[in-house]
C-alpha positions as CSV (number, residue, x, y, z in Angstrom):
1,X,66.6,65.4,40.0
2,X,69.3,62.8,40.3
3,X,71.8,62.5,37.4
4,X,73.9,59.4,36.9
5,X,76.8,59.2,34.5
6,X,77.6,55.6,33.7
7,X,80.6,54.4,31.7
8,X,81.0,50.9,30.2
9,X,84.2,49.7,28.5
10,X,85.4,46.6,26.8
11,X,89.2,46.2,26.9
12,X,90.9,43.2,25.4
13,X,94.3,42.7,27.1
14,X,97.2,40.7,25.6
15,X,98.9,38.2,27.9
16,X,99.4,40.1,31.2
17,X,99.2,40.0,35.0
18,X,97.8,43.4,35.8
19,X,96.4,42.8,39.3
20,X,98.0,40.0,41.5
21,X,96.6,38.2,44.5
22,X,98.7,37.2,47.5
23,X,100.4,34.4,45.6
24,X,101.4,36.5,42.7
25,X,98.7,35.0,40.4
26,X,96.3,37.2,38.3
27,X,93.2,37.8,40.3
28,X,90.1,35.9,39.2
29,X,86.5,35.2,40.2
30,X,83.7,32.7,39.6
31,X,80.9,34.2,37.6
32,X,78.1,32.5,35.7
33,X,79.5,29.1,36.7
34,X,83.0,29.6,35.2
35,X,86.3,31.2,36.2
36,X,86.8,34.7,34.9
37,X,89.8,37.0,34.9
38,X,89.3,39.9,37.3
39,X,90.9,43.3,38.0
40,X,89.8,44.7,41.3
41,X,88.0,48.0,41.7
42,X,90.7,49.2,44.1
43,X,93.3,48.6,41.4
44,X,91.3,50.5,38.8
45,X,90.7,53.4,41.1
46,X,94.4,53.6,41.9
47,X,95.2,53.8,38.2
48,X,92.7,56.7,37.8
49,X,94.2,58.5,40.9
50,X,97.7,58.1,39.4
51,X,96.3,59.6,36.2
52,X,95.0,62.6,38.2
53,X,98.6,63.1,39.3
54,X,99.7,63.2,35.6
55,X,97.0,65.7,34.9
56,X,98.3,67.9,37.8
57,X,101.8,67.8,36.2
58,X,100.1,69.0,32.9
59,X,98.5,71.9,34.9
60,X,94.9,70.6,34.5
61,X,94.6,70.2,38.3
62,X,96.3,72.4,41.0
63,X,97.8,70.7,44.0
64,X,95.0,72.1,46.1
65,X,92.4,70.2,44.1
66,X,93.8,66.7,44.9
67,X,94.5,64.6,48.0
68,X,97.2,62.3,49.3
69,X,96.7,59.0,51.1
70,X,99.4,58.7,53.7
71,X,100.4,57.7,57.2
72,X,103.0,60.5,57.2
73,X,100.7,63.5,57.7
74,X,102.7,64.7,60.7
75,X,105.8,65.0,58.4
76,X,103.7,66.6,55.7
77,X,102.6,69.3,58.2
78,X,106.2,69.8,59.5
79,X,107.4,70.2,55.9
80,X,104.9,73.0,55.3
81,X,106.1,74.7,58.5
82,X,109.8,74.5,57.4
83,X,111.4,77.9,57.8
84,X,108.8,78.9,60.5
85,X,109.3,76.2,63.1
86,X,112.0,73.6,63.9
87,X,111.1,70.2,62.3
88,X,111.2,68.2,65.5
89,X,109.0,70.7,67.4
90,X,106.6,70.8,64.5
91,X,106.3,67.0,64.4
92,X,105.5,67.0,68.1
93,X,103.0,69.8,67.9
94,X,101.3,68.0,64.9
95,X,100.8,64.8,66.9
96,X,99.3,66.7,69.8
97,X,97.1,68.8,67.6
98,X,95.6,65.8,65.8
99,X,95.1,64.0,69.1
100,X,92.6,66.7,69.9
101,X,90.3,65.1,67.2
102,X,91.1,61.6,68.3
103,X,93.7,60.8,65.6
104,X,96.4,58.7,67.3
105,X,100.1,58.4,66.5
106,X,101.7,55.0,66.1
107,X,105.4,54.2,66.5
108,X,107.7,55.8,64.0
109,X,105.9,59.1,63.8
110,X,103.0,57.9,61.6
111,X,99.3,57.7,62.0
112,X,97.8,54.3,62.9
113,X,96.2,53.9,59.4
114,X,96.3,55.6,56.0
115,X,94.5,59.0,56.0
116,X,93.0,60.3,52.7
117,X,93.4,64.0,53.1
118,X,93.0,66.9,50.7
119,X,96.1,69.1,50.3
120,X,94.0,72.0,51.4
121,X,93.2,70.1,54.7
122,X,96.9,69.5,55.3
123,X,97.8,73.1,54.6
124,X,95.0,74.3,56.9
125,X,96.2,72.0,59.7
126,X,99.7,73.4,59.3
127,X,98.4,77.0,59.4
128,X,96.3,76.2,62.6
129,X,99.2,74.7,64.4
130,X,101.4,77.7,63.5
131,X,98.7,80.1,64.7
132,X,98.0,78.3,68.0
133,X,101.6,77.2,68.6
134,X,101.9,78.3,72.2
135,X,98.5,76.9,73.2
136,X,99.2,73.4,71.9
137,X,101.0,71.8,74.8
138,X,101.8,68.1,75.6
139,X,99.6,67.8,78.7
140,X,98.0,69.9,81.3
141,X,99.4,70.2,84.8
142,X,97.8,70.9,88.2
143,X,100.1,72.1,91.0
144,X,103.1,70.5,89.4
145,X,101.4,67.1,88.9
146,X,100.2,65.6,85.6
147,X,96.5,65.3,85.2
148,X,94.9,61.9,85.1
149,X,95.8,60.2,81.8
150,X,99.0,60.3,79.9
151,X,100.4,62.3,77.0
152,X,98.1,63.1,74.1
153,X,95.0,61.7,75.8
154,X,95.4,64.3,78.6
155,X,96.2,66.9,76.0
156,X,93.0,66.3,74.2
157,X,90.9,66.5,77.4
158,X,92.6,69.8,78.3
159,X,92.8,71.5,74.9
160,X,91.3,74.9,74.5
161,X,87.9,74.6,72.9
162,X,88.8,77.2,70.2
163,X,91.7,75.0,69.0
164,X,89.6,71.8,69.0
165,X,86.8,73.4,67.1
166,X,89.2,74.9,64.5
167,X,91.0,71.6,63.9
168,X,87.8,69.7,63.8
169,X,86.3,72.1,61.2
170,X,89.3,71.5,58.8
171,X,88.3,67.9,58.1
172,X,85.8,68.7,55.3
173,X,87.4,67.0,52.3
174,X,89.3,70.1,51.3
175,X,87.4,70.2,48.0
176,X,89.8,67.5,46.8
177,X,88.4,65.9,43.6
178,X,89.7,62.3,44.4
179,X,88.2,62.4,47.9
180,X,84.9,63.6,46.5
181,X,84.8,60.9,43.9
182,X,86.1,57.9,45.8
183,X,85.2,58.8,49.4
184,X,87.1,58.1,52.6
185,X,86.8,56.5,56.0
186,X,88.3,58.0,59.1
187,X,87.9,55.3,61.7
188,X,88.4,57.7,64.7
189,X,86.3,60.4,63.2
190,X,83.3,58.7,61.5
191,X,81.4,62.0,61.4
192,X,84.1,63.2,59.0
193,X,83.8,60.3,56.6
194,X,83.1,61.3,53.0
195,X,80.6,59.1,51.0
196,X,81.9,58.5,47.5
197,X,80.2,60.0,44.5
198,X,81.5,57.3,42.3
199,X,81.2,53.5,42.3
200,X,83.6,51.3,40.4
201,X,83.0,47.6,39.6
202,X,85.5,44.9,39.6
203,X,86.4,44.2,35.9
204,X,85.7,40.7,34.8
205,X,86.3,38.8,31.6
206,X,83.4,38.2,29.2
207,X,84.7,34.6,28.7
208,X,86.1,31.8,30.8
209,X,89.8,32.1,31.6
210,X,92.5,29.6,32.7
211,X,95.8,30.6,34.2
212,X,98.9,30.1,32.2
213,X,102.5,29.9,33.3
214,X,105.6,31.4,31.8
215,X,108.7,29.4,32.7
216,X,111.8,31.7,32.5
217,X,115.5,31.3,32.9
218,X,118.2,33.9,33.3
219,X,122.0,33.7,32.8
220,X,124.7,35.5,34.8
221,X,126.5,37.8,32.3
222,X,129.7,37.5,34.3
223,X,129.8,33.8,34.7
224,X,132.9,31.9,33.4
225,X,132.7,30.7,29.8
226,X,133.2,27.0,30.8
227,X,130.0,27.0,32.8
228,X,126.7,26.1,31.3
229,X,123.1,26.2,32.4
230,X,120.8,28.9,33.9
231,X,121.7,30.9,37.0
232,X,118.1,31.6,37.8
233,X,114.7,30.1,36.9
234,X,111.1,30.5,37.9
235,X,107.5,30.9,36.7
236,X,105.2,33.9,36.2
237,X,101.4,33.3,36.0
238,X,99.4,35.3,33.4
239,X,96.2,35.3,31.4
240,X,94.7,37.2,28.4
241,X,91.2,38.5,28.7
242,X,88.6,40.8,27.2
243,X,87.4,42.7,30.3
244,X,84.1,44.4,30.9
245,X,84.6,47.5,33.0
246,X,81.9,49.7,34.6
247,X,81.6,52.7,36.8
248,X,78.9,55.2,37.8
249,X,79.1,58.8,39.1
250,X,76.3,60.5,41.0
251,X,76.5,64.1,39.7
252,X,74.6,65.8,42.5
253,X,76.7,63.9,45.1
254,X,79.9,64.9,43.4
255,X,78.9,68.6,43.5
256,X,77.8,68.3,47.2
257,X,81.2,66.7,48.1
258,X,82.9,69.6,46.4
259,X,81.0,72.1,48.4
260,X,78.7,73.1,45.5
261,X,81.6,74.0,43.2
262,X,80.0,73.0,39.9
263,X,83.0,74.1,37.8
264,X,85.4,71.9,39.9
265,X,82.9,69.0,39.7
266,X,82.8,69.2,35.9
267,X,86.6,69.2,35.8
268,X,86.7,66.2,38.1
269,X,84.1,64.3,36.1
270,X,86.0,64.9,32.9
271,X,89.3,63.7,34.3
272,X,87.6,60.7,35.8
273,X,85.9,59.6,32.6
274,X,89.1,60.2,30.6
275,X,91.2,58.4,33.2
276,X,88.8,55.5,33.3
277,X,89.4,55.0,29.6
278,X,93.1,55.6,29.3
279,X,94.7,54.7,32.7
280,X,96.0,51.2,33.0
281,X,97.0,49.1,36.0
282,X,100.7,48.8,36.2
283,X,101.1,45.2,37.5
284,X,103.9,43.3,35.6
285,X,103.8,45.7,32.7
286,X,107.6,45.7,32.4
287,X,107.2,41.9,31.8
288,X,104.2,41.9,29.5
289,X,103.7,45.5,28.1
290,X,99.9,44.8,27.7
291,X,99.1,48.4,26.6
292,X,95.8,47.8,24.9
293,X,93.2,50.6,24.7
294,X,89.5,49.9,25.1
295,X,87.8,49.3,21.7
296,X,84.3,49.9,23.0
297,X,83.4,52.7,25.4
298,X,79.9,54.0,26.2
299,X,79.0,56.9,28.4
300,X,75.3,57.2,29.4
301,X,73.8,60.3,31.1
302,X,70.6,59.2,32.8
303,X,68.2,61.0,35.1
304,X,66.0,59.6,37.8
305,X,67.0,56.0,37.0
306,X,68.7,53.2,38.9
307,X,72.3,52.5,37.9
308,X,72.7,49.5,35.6
309,X,75.8,47.3,35.6
310,X,75.7,45.2,32.4
311,X,77.9,42.4,33.6
312,X,75.0,39.9,33.2
313,X,75.4,40.3,29.5
314,X,78.3,37.9,30.0
315,X,76.7,35.5,32.6
316,X,76.8,32.9,29.9
317,X,80.4,32.5,28.9
318,X,81.2,33.8,25.4
319,X,82.7,31.6,22.8
320,X,83.7,32.7,19.4
321,X,84.7,31.1,16.1
322,X,88.2,31.5,14.8
323,X,87.2,34.3,12.4
324,X,85.2,36.3,15.0
325,X,86.3,39.1,17.2
326,X,85.8,38.4,20.9
327,X,85.6,42.2,21.6
328,X,83.0,42.7,18.9
329,X,80.8,39.8,20.1
330,X,81.1,41.2,23.7
331,X,79.9,44.6,22.5
332,X,76.9,43.1,20.7
333,X,76.0,41.1,23.8
334,X,76.3,44.3,25.9
335,X,74.1,46.3,23.6
336,X,71.5,43.5,23.5
337,X,71.4,43.3,27.3
338,X,71.1,47.0,27.8
339,X,68.1,47.2,25.4
340,X,66.3,44.4,27.2
341,X,66.8,46.0,30.6
342,X,65.7,49.4,29.4
343,X,62.6,48.0,27.7
344,X,61.5,46.6,31.1
345,X,62.8,49.2,33.6
346,X,63.1,52.3,31.6
347,X,65.8,54.8,32.4
348,X,66.6,55.9,28.9
349,X,69.1,58.8,28.6
350,X,71.7,60.1,26.2
351,X,74.4,57.6,25.4
352,X,77.6,58.3,23.4
353,X,79.8,55.4,22.1
354,X,83.3,55.0,20.8
355,X,83.0,51.8,18.8
356,X,86.1,50.4,17.2
357,X,84.7,46.9,17.1
358,X,82.2,47.8,14.4
359,X,79.5,46.1,16.4
360,X,75.9,47.2,15.5
361,X,74.7,49.7,18.0
362,X,71.1,49.1,17.0
363,X,69.8,52.3,18.7
364,X,72.0,51.8,21.8
365,X,73.5,55.2,21.5
366,X,75.2,57.8,19.3
367,X,78.5,56.9,17.8
368,X,81.3,59.4,18.2
369,X,84.7,59.4,16.5
370,X,87.1,60.1,19.3
371,X,87.6,60.2,23.1
372,X,87.6,64.0,22.9
373,X,84.2,64.0,21.3
374,X,82.9,61.4,23.8
375,X,83.9,63.6,26.7
376,X,82.6,66.8,25.2
377,X,79.2,65.4,24.4
378,X,78.9,63.6,27.7
379,X,79.7,66.7,29.7
380,X,77.3,68.8,27.6
381,X,74.5,66.3,28.4
382,X,75.3,66.5,32.1
383,X,75.1,70.3,32.1
384,X,71.8,70.2,30.3
């Protein structure tokens, strides 16, 4: 039986530029015929992954339960072998060993693209390289002549089968929670790709948004007193928006990605839901300090139902009177849309709601008083 955990959040940000495009402007999108503010799913997932790092510092996660995304895997392996092998030799061996599974090195001692690897995978690679040190050689030779092919390509073709199989078997996700949730693609090893247990939508504003410009000037503190005027000037683009945010987690897929470790899956789900609520994008926060918590958060646990992104509650641009709360009106529209969809398509489940907007839930879910209670009841519903 398939279990989906969906989270919906409404978050009204003060003037900010949380997620920039290539021109430095806040990202946006056309939706329902009007321009909306947008924060990309990549940005939101990055914020959650950063939050996982904070949880590790608190002792909630161990290093082995998380991953790193890097081009510097050779160096990471060499660092783990410090004290056992010389660093230059370890770097060379790591390049050769990974070439056995078709991962190629680029200039500067990096991989050709970012690898998303569990810390356990990196540690296992270092252990395998140390174990098979003498058998990992640059290239095979025949009567003093190099075999056809050069360097690592020849090494891969002549590598002992035992080493190839051992290194190949290491790429299993390493039971890293963030890899299990967000998935990964290894271009040279597609059979080792990890399909994500979680999907995150781009956040969009519930109302139309126009870009605004902040013109700023700066003065040189050490300039002579007889000089006037600014020493620097420019503009920063920003907006202010009530964002609708949505994500869904496939519980069975999460457990499968974590090699059937239900306890670790529960820990990962809790951290994800918590991080989705409290983690913020960091773009231009030193300039705007838009630290505004969500005022409406709903978590639904549904079984044998299709996922339901409620963005179409805001297909028609919301407009409010001067004495109305935009977040409250957005919450009421969300509740209304959800009820209509469930009346037609079914898929009822247990829903728990943090509702600071005082919008009428009208049977949408059970109100809870805190984030802690929201997480506890949601996780209990999943385990049932």
